[in-house]
N, C-alpha and C positions, 0 to 999 in steps of 0.2 A: 600313949593312947593312939588308937587307930581312928581313922575316918572311913566309914562305909558309905559309899556314894552310890545311890540308886534306890528307887522306890521298892517298897516291899512287894508290890505286884509285878515283880520281875525276877530274874535269876539272882538278884541281890538277896532275895529271901533266904537262899541257901547259906550265904555268908552270915547274915544276921542270925539265923538259927544256930550255926556253928559257934558264933561268938557268944551267944546265950548259953549254949551247952558248956563252953569252956570257962564261962565266968570272967571273960576279959573285958576291960573297959574299952568303950568305943563311943564315937559320936556318929549318929545316923543322919546323913543328908538325904532326905527322901525326895529325890529329884528324878525327873523323867529322862529317858534317852534323848539326846540332842539338846538338852537344856544347857545354859551357859556354864553351870557347875559341872555337868557331865563332860562338856567340851574342854573345860579347863583341866580335868583329870585325864581325859583320853581324847586325843585329836579326832577319833572317829565318832565321839559322842556316845558310844555304847556304854551301857551299865551292866554289871556293877564295876566299880573300881574301889581299890583300897589304898588309902594313903597311910604309910608308916614312916613318919618323919618326912624326909625329902623324897623317899621312894614312892612311886605310884605303881600299883600292880593292877592288871585287868584280867578278865575271864574268871567266872565264878569258881571253876574247878581249880585253876591255878592258885587263886586266892585261898581256897580252902586247904589245898595241899600245903601252901606256904605256912598258913597259921597252924595247921596240925603238926607239921614238922618242927616249926619254931617252938611250939609249946609242948610237944611230945604228948599230944592227946588226940584221940579219935583217928589214930593211924597205927600201922605196924611199922617197926623200925626199917629204914632203908637197907637194902642188901639182904633182906630175909625172904624166904619163900612166902611167908604170910603177906609181906608187902607186895610181892610180885602178883599174888592172887588178888589182893585188894586193887592194885592198879589195873589188872585185867578186868575185874568187875566194873571199875570206874569207866574204863574205855568202852566196855560192852554197853553200859547204860547210856553213855554219851552217843555212841554210834547207833545203837538199835532202838533206843527209846527217845532220848532227848532230841536227836536229829530228826526222827520221824515226826515228833510233835512240833518242832520248829518249822519244818517244811510245811506242815498243815497250816500253821499260823501264818506263815508267809503268804500262802495262797488263799487265806481267809481275809486278812486285813492289813498285813505289813506291806506287801508289794503294791505298786500302783495298780488300780483296778484293771487296766488294759493288759497287765503282765500276769495276772492271776489265771490259774488253770484249776477251777473248782473241781473238775472231774478227778484230779489226782488224789483227792482226799479219800475216796473209797479204797484205793490201792494202799494208801498210807494206813488206814484203819485196819485193813487186813494184815499188813506187815506188823503193825503194833501188836495186834492180838497174838500173832505167831511168836513174836519176840518176847512179849511179857509172859507167855506160857513157859517159855524156856527159862526165864529168870525165876519164875515161881518154882519150877522143878529143882533149881539149884539152891533155893533158899534153905540154908542150914538151920536157921532158927536159934534163938529168937531174932538174930540179926543175920545179914548175908553171910557172914563168916562165923556163925555160931554165937558164942557168948560175948564177942567184942564188937561194939558199935564203932563204925568208921565213917569217914566222909562219904564213902560209897552209899551208905544207908541214907544219909541226908539227901544225896543226889537222887536216889531211887524214890524215896518218899515224896520229894518235891515233884518229880515227874508223874507219879501216880495222882497227886492232887491236881496237877495241871491237866492230865488226861481226863480226869473226871469232869472238870470244868469245861473241857473242849468237846465233850460228848463222845469220847472214845469208849471202847467196850469195857465192861466190868472186868477187872483182873482176876476174879475168882476168889473163892473162900480164903485160901491161904494168904494171898496178898492183901485182901481186904482186912484180915485180922492183923497182918503186919502193919498196914497203914494206920489202922486204929491205934495200935500200940505206939507207933512212931509219932503220929499227930497228937496223941494224948500226952506226950512228954511235956513237962513244964516249960522247958526251953523253947519248944515249938510254939506253945501257947503264947509265951511272951513275945516271940518274934511275930506271930500272927497279929498281936494287938498293937504293933507299932503303926504309926501313921504313914 
């Protein structure tokens, strides 16, 4: 059994969603970044973390990749063209969407107030709109790579939810339909209901 460490209102949601999709047993420690439990799992205090026996893994994407590879679900086989394309999409989402949202969050409430540059958010919103349009054009449907849902889909859907809450631009009809389909999945609903 796994321990998923981190509150649902963080990138831990991605790991919780994947665990629910996979039907694997886990214990959820709904703790905040910097809490004693988070610090015990990760010296930086960042969440999420995953405890698998004696091993502790950090970073939501690394954890999702580990679980998907270990259980052979929501991923393409390593060494295949489909996996390389999945990894390219994952890195594109992390770089162009997640990174933009995280930078905006840092300049909104994460950094000490004297270190924030609120004016950067307009530029980030422009960049997000440009990048999300490119991803929308690439959406094969119903999932990013056609008929197969992968961890890249969970990553993108979580970023779309985050962007909506953060006041970023509407992603357009195609991605709104995609997000509706993804967020309507029973596993996403179960993860959303966790404390």
